[in-house]
N, C-alpha and C positions, 0 to 999 in steps of 0.2 A: 051741392056746391062745396068745393074744397075750402077748408078754413085757411085764411091767409095768415102767414107767419108774422108775428109781431116784430117790429124792428128792435134790434139789440140796443139797450141803453147802458152806457157805462155805469159801473157801480158807484163811482165817485160822485155822480150827479144825483143819486137818490137821496132825498132828504124828507123828513117828516114835516107835516104842516105845523108851523109855529115853532119848529126846532131852531133855536138860535145858534147852538154850538154842537159840533160832533167831532169825534176823534177817530181817525182812520190810520191803520198800520198795515202796509202791504195789501191794500184793497180789502181789508177786514175792518169792520166797524166795531169800535169799543162801546159796548152798551152796559156792561157791569163788570165788576172786579178788574178795573183797568190796570191796577198795579200787577195783578197776577198774569193778565194777558200780555202785558209788555215784558214781564220777566220771562214768560215762556217763549216769546218770540226771540228775545235776546239770547237766552241759553240754548235755544234750538239751533240758531246760527253758529254759536260757539261750539256746540257738540258736533255739528256737521263738519266744521273745519277740522276739529280734532280727529274725528273718525276717518276723514279722507286722508289726513296725514299719516295716521297710525296704520291703516290697512291699505295704503297706496291705492286709493280710489280717486277717480276724477269726479268733477261735479256732475257730469252726465251719468256716470255709473252709479253715483249715490242716488240720483233721482230714479233710476230704474230698479232699485231694490224694493221688494215688497215689505215695507216696514210695518204695515198694518198686520200682515200675517205673522211677522216676528213678534209683535206685541201680543197678539192673540195666543201664540204658542207659549210664551212665558207664563200666561195665566193657567195653562194646563199642567204646569210642573209644580212640584211641592216647594215650599219655602227653602228647604235645605238645598235642593237642586238649583234654585234661583241664585242662592249665595255662591255656589260653585261657578255658575255661568257669569255672574258679575265679576268674580275674581279672574276668570279665564279671559274675559273680554278686555278688562283693564290691565292685564299683565301682572297681577299680584298673586297668581296661583303659586302655592308653596312647592314648586318643583325644584330639581337639583340646582339649576342655574340661579334662581332667586334665593334659595337657602344658603348657597355659598356666598352670594353677594351680601347677604345679611349677617354672615358670620356664624350661622347655625351648623353648617356642614363644612368639612375640610375640603371635600372634592365634589364637583357637581355631577357625578356619574349616575346613570340610571340604576335603580335598585333591582330591576328585573333582568336586564340584559347586560349590565355593566358598561353601557355606552359612555364614552368620556364626558359628554355633556347632555343633560336631560332638559329638553325644552318642551313647550306646549305642543309643538308639531310632533316631536318624538313620542309624546304620550300616546298618540293615535297610531304612529308608524313603528312602534317598538317590535323588534323581530323575536322576542322571547316566546317560548312555547305557550305560556299561559295567555299572552296577549293575542297570539295567532288563533288560539282556541276560541277566545271571545269574539274575534273577528268573524270566524266561520259561523258561529252561532248567531251573531247579530245579522250577518248577511242573509242567513236563512229566514230569520224572523222578519227582516225588512222586506224580502221578496214576498213572503206570505201576506204581509199587510198590503203591499201594493196590488197584489192580485185580488185581495178581498174588497178593495174600494174601486174596482173596475178601472184601473189605470190603463192608459193607452199602451198596448203591448210594445210597440217600438220604443216609446219613451221609457217604459219600465226597464227594458233590456239595457239601454244605454246608461240609465241612472245606476243600475247595479254594477255594470262593468267598469264605469269610470270611477265610481266610489271605491271599488276594490283596487283599481290601479293606483289611486291616490294613496290609499293606506299602505300599499307595497312600494310607494315612492317611485311610481312610473308616470311620466308626464304624457299627457294625451293632447294632441292638437285638434282644433275643430276641423271637421271634414264636411264636404258637400252633402253626404248621405245622412248626416246627423239631423235630427229634428231642430226646428228653429230655437226652442228654449235651450237645448244642449249647446248649440253654437254660441248663443249669447253668453251662457254661463262659462263656457271654456275661455272665451275672450276676456271675461272678467276674472278668470282663475277659479278652478274648482274648489280651492280652499274656502272660498266664501260660501259655497254651497254646503260644505261640511260643517261650517259654523253658523248656518241658518240664514245667511244673507242670500236669498234666492231671487232670481230675476223675475220681473213681473210677467214675462211672456209665458211662464209655467201656468199661471192662473188663466190667461186667455186661451192657451192651448187646451187645457182640461175643460174649459167651458165649451169650446167647440166640440170636443170629444163627447162630453156628456149629452150635448144636444143631438149629436149624430146617432147615439145609441138610445135616445129617448129616456135618459136617466134623470131622476129628480135630485141627484146628489149635487152638492154645492162645491164649486171649484175653490171658493175661498176657504171653506173648511178643509178641503183636501190639502191645500198648501200649508195651513196652520198645523194640521196634524202631521204632515210630512216633516216639518221642522222639529216638532216635538219628538217624533220617532228617531230622527237622526241623533238628537241629544240623548235620548233615553236608551238607545241601542248601541251607539258607538262611543259616546263621550263618558257617560256616567259609569258603565261597567268597567271600562279601562281605569278610570280614576279610583274606583273602589278596590280593584284588584291590585293596583299599584300601592295603595295605602296599606294593604295587608302585608306586603313585603317590608314597608317602611316601619310599621308599628308592631311587627312580629306577631300578627294575628293569624298568620297562615303557617304556624308551627316553625317559624323562623327564630331560632335561638341566638344567643349571643355568640356562640361559637361559629354559627353560620355567617353572622354579620362580620365577625373577625376574618373568616375565610374570604368573604367577598372583598374586604379591604385589602387583604394580602394579595389576592389574585389580581386585583386592579393595579396595585403597586408593581407586581411582577410583570404584568403585561406592558405597563408604561415604561418600566426600566429596560425590559428585554427589547422592545421595539425601537427605543430611542438610542440604543448603544450599538456601536459597530465593533465587530470582533477584531478588526485590524487596528483599532485604537487602543487595545489593551496590551499589556506586556505578555511576553511569550509564556510566562509561568501562570498567567491568569486567563488565557484564552479558553481553557476548559469550561469556564462558566457559561459560554455561549455556544459550545459545540453541540449540546443536546437540544432537541426541538422544544418549542414553547409548550406544546401539548403535554410532553412528558413532565416538564417542570410544574405545570398547573395541577397535575395529578398527585404531586408529592404532598405529604402531610404538612400541617401548618408550621410545625417546628423546623422542618427542612426548608420550606419556603422562606421563613424568617432568617434562617442561617444563610441561605443563598443571597438574600438582600444585604445582609451585613457584610458578607465576603465580597460582594460586588462593590459595596461602598468603600471597603478597605482597598480593593484593587484600584479603584478610581483615584483614591487619595495617593497611593503609592506611585501610580503613573504620573499624576500631576506633579508630585514632588520631584521625580527624576527628570521630567521634562523641564521643570522650572530651573533645576540645577544646570542642565545642559544649556538652556537658553542663557543663563547667567554667565556660564563659562564661554560660550560663543560670543556673547556681547563683550566680555573682557578682552578676548583675543582680538576682536575686531577693533575695539577702542585702542588697544596698544598698537595695532598695526597702523591705524589712521593717525595716531598722535606721535609716532616715532619720527625723528628728524630724517630728512632725505640724505642718502649717502653722498659724500663729496665726490666731485668729478675725478675719476682716476686718470692720472697722466702716465704717459709711457716712461719706462725706466730710462736713465741717462744713456745707457749703451744701445738704445734702440732709436732709430730715426724713421719717422713715418712719412713716406712720400704719398703721392696720389694713388698709386696702385701697387707699390713694392715696399716691403718692410725689410730694412737691412740691419745687420747686427755688427757692431764694432768689437772684435775680440779683445782689443787692448784695454777696453774700459769695462770688461766683465768683472764682477765682484768675485773675490776669492771664495771658493766653496767652504762651507763649514762642516767640520766633522760632527758625526752624531755623538751623543752623550757617552756611549760605551767606548768609542775610539778615543775620545778625549781622556777618559778615565785611565785607560791602559797606557796611553802616551804619558800621562802624568806620573804613573807608577814607574815606568822605565826612566823617566827623567830624574825622579827622586833617587832611584837606585844608582844612577851614574853620578849624581851629585854626592851621594854618600861615599862612593868609591873614590872620587876625587879628593874628598876631604880626608879619607883614611890614609892615602899614600901621598908622598911628597909631590908637590906640583912641579911639572916639567915646564921648562921654558921653551918658548917658540913652538908650542903645540897648536895645531889647528882646533878651532872650536868644535865641539861635538855636533854631529849632524844626525838627522833621523836615519833610521835604518832603511834598507832598500825597499822593504815591504811598504813602509809609509810613503816613501818617495813614489813608488808605483801607484799607490792608492790615490795620491794627490794628482798625479798626472791623469789617471783614469777619470777622476772626477771632473777635471778641467775639460777633458775631451768630451765627456758626456754632456756637460753644460753647453759646450760649443755646438754640438751636433743636434741638440734638442731645439726644434723650431719654436719660435716665440708665438704664443697665441694671445692676442689682446683680450683683456677681460671684458665680459659682457655687461653692459649697463642694465640695471633693473628696469622692468617695464613700468 
C-alpha cells in the first residue's frame, strides 16, 4: 500500500509545546544569536540591492546566480587572490582609471598597450603581445581541465568559444542551437560568467550529463572549480603580468617608462591636431606618418612636442590678433553715423522719368593747381610791366590769352556734354 503524503503545514503555524514567544523573520525562526541573524538578513538585502545596481542585474537574474558555488570557489583561492577579487568586485582595483582619480598617476593609460584608459574590463581584453600570449596559454589549460572532468562536449565547445570572443571584445548573441545554460548566461551577459557569476542551469545541466554517463562526479564541485579556474587562469595571470610593467619587474627601466610617456603624449597630440589648423610654416610637423615619429629617439620626440606647442601658440596669437582687428573694423562700421541724404545739384531737375540739365546754372569750372600757378605767374609779370612803364589812359583791362580762353570754353563744353549720373545711396 502506497504511503499517503502528509498535508503541507505552513511554517508559521509550527510552535513548540509550552512555547510562549517565538520570533520569525522571512519564514525563518530565530532560535539563537538573534542579533546576528537579524543583522545577516538586513545586510543581505542591502548587499543584494547594491550588487543589482552595480552590475545591472534584475531581481530575477540575481536569484538565478549560483551564489553557493561562488562562495565555495573563494575558499579554494589563497588569501592574496581573495584580496584581489574583493578589490576587483568593489571597484577599488589600482588600475589606471582609479590611480588617476586618486592623483597617483597623471594619465590613466594602460602600461602594456598604452590604451588611453585602463579599466577592469580592459585588463582582460588588453591587445598587447604579452596579454595575448597569456590568453592563449590560459585557453589551452582551461580546455584541458574541462576535458579532464568529463564536461559535456557541446557545452565545453561553446564555453571556450564565447570566452575567447569576450576577451577579443566580440559580442555573441544567444542562438537556438546553444545549450540551455549558454542561452541563459548570454541573456544575462557573458561578463558575469567571466567574473564568476554563473547561472544555476549549468549545475542542473551537468547533473543530467553525469547521470547519463554513469559518472559519480559532483556537478556542484564542477561549478565551484569552474569559477576557480576562470579566476586563476584568466584574471590573476593578467594582473601579475600587468604589475610587472608597472613596478619595473620585467626589465622595464626608467628610460622605457619615459619613452612610454613620450609616445603616449605624441599619439595624443598627433591624433588630436589637424594639419589644416596650423600655419603654413608649421605644417611639416604633421606631414610625416605617426609610425615614423614613434620610431624617433626620445630627444627628437621631446623636441617635436616642444615645437608643436610653440606652433600652436603662434597660431593662436595670430588668430587672436586677426579676430581683434576684424572686431574693431566691424565695430567702427556699425557705430559710424549714417551718411546724409544726397540731394541733387541746383542745376539738375529730377522728373519722374527724365533728368534735365539747365546750362545757365552750371557752376564755373575750376582750373587745376598747375594752371592756376602758371596763370598767376603771367599775371604777376604783366603787373610788373605795367608798374615799370607809364600808365596809359583809356586802355582796356588785360584779358587772358587765347590759350586760356580756349581752355575755359573747352572745359565748359565738356561739362555740358557730360551726362549727370545720380549718386548711389549706400545699401
